[in-house]
Residue, then its C-alpha position, 0 to 999 in steps of 0.5 A: m468469461q474474461i481472462v485478463e493478464e498483466k499487460q492488459v491490466r496495466e493498459r486498462m488501469q492507470a494510476g490516476a483512475c485507480v486513486q479515485l477507485m480506491r477512494d470510493a472503495l475505502r469509503d464504501l467499506e466504512s459506510g457498509k456498502c461493501v462486505m469483506p470477510q477476514r482474509l485467510l493467510c497460510r504460511m507454507p513450508n517454503t516460507a511462502v504466504m498463500g492468501f485467500m481474500p474475499a470481498y463483496l461489492g454488490r454488483a459483483f464479488g470475488a477473491k484474490v488468491l495469491t502467494a507472497y514470496g519474499p525470496n523472489a525479490g530481485s530474481g526476475y519473478p514477482t514477489h506476489i503471484g496469483y489471480v483475482m477471481m470475479f463473479e457477477s452477483e445476479h446468477c453468481t457465474v464467474s465473470g473473469l480472472v484478473d492477474a493479481t500481480a498487476v492489480t496488487e501493484i497498482r492498487t497498493g500505490a493508489v491506496s497510499a496516494v489516497a492516504t498521502d492526499l489526506l495526511a501529508r502536508r499540502d506543500a510536500h514535494c520530496l518523496a523517499v522510497i525504501g525499496a526500489g522494486a515494483q511498489a516503488r514504481s507504483h507509489l511514485a506514479a500514484i503519489r504524483e497524482v496527489r502531490d507535486i513531487t519534484q525530488v525522489q530519494i531512494y534506498d535499496l539493499n541492491m544498489d543496482a536496482a536503486g540506480k535503475f529505478a532512479e534512471e527510469a523515474e528521471s526519464r519518465y517523470h522529469v524529477q530529480c532522483s538521488v540514490f543513497s547508501s543508508v535508510r537514514d540518508a535517504v529519508r533525511d529532509a523527506d516530506i513523504i516516506c514510503t517503506l516498501t520492503p519485506s523486512r522482518e525487523p524495523f529499520l525506520t526510527r523516530d530520530m530519522v524522521a522530521p516533524g511534519t513527515h507523512i509515512n506510508a508503511v506498506g511492505t509487511f503484513t503480518p503480526t510479527t514483521r514490521e518496518v517502523a520501530s516502536d518509538l516512531v509508531a508512538a510518536s505518530r498519529l496512526y491510521a489503518d486501511q481497516v482498524s479491525a485488520m490492524r488490530a488482528e494482523s499489523g506488526e507495526y501496531l501489535i508489537p509496540l502494543q505488546e511492549g507497552v509503548i502505545m495503548e489500544d486507542h493509539i489508532v486514530g482510525s481508518i482512511g475510509e473514516v477520514l474520507l467520511g469525516r468521522v475522524p480527523g486527518r492531519r491537524n497541523d504541519e508539525e505532527i508525524t502521520l503514519f499509514d500502515a497498509l495491510g492491503l484489503a480484499i475490497e481494493d483488489v476486487a474493486c480494481a479487478q471489477a473495473v479492469l473487467e468492465a473496461g474490457s467489456v466496453 
């Protein structure tokens, strides 16, 4: 049995490879090649959310078990801590434990990159990131694999964190980075917006977003939390990582639905369905597209299995 810690995960799984891996995983989920029971999320008395997220790939299966704890942001501790426990399918023995912090970080950016490749304009080059933590780094690394990003616009409540991210990005990728003091300023003129915060209340509204923008809403994953306001959801073509999960868990969808701002058929479909050609992606350069990412166990398990296989070569 392998135990793969964070540093090894990062050595074995690069952004470009993970983008293709997530394409395959999302396509396989929608085509029925993989099985993914609904995840279990339990809120602890200290506000931490503990999750159990199983999935079956065929040759292997497993589950991510982790805690998501917002107060860790900026403290030096990760906001997501846990492991993906993997089993081989022939005899159902444990094949490995893979650090979930690195897996979650890398695969989340990669999934957003898949959505961006399908839904953003082909000439998109200006990326706005709201939240300058680990996911900002993951998203920039992955989205650069699918679009020629030349400008990055950054906002974070912690201006020091935003400045540090800007310095790192400029040094590593040689892109122009700017730090802004408000969300409104950060998203102005952006072609792609990634919201990467634990916010409980929406902060991105319709009047902030130009026609033709693509949005990856990533930071929240419960029915009562959201980053994108109802008026913007209503004005957007809405895509899910999995439609059934969105209907059960997404505040971005459920809250405007309860308000009567959108109808149940407002969801265009899943990213996997776009990959399979079952639903259309972007239709023109004027529409706003919105991918609301809840995170799926199939993404974690596929990534963890690839990490284990890379270590057995």
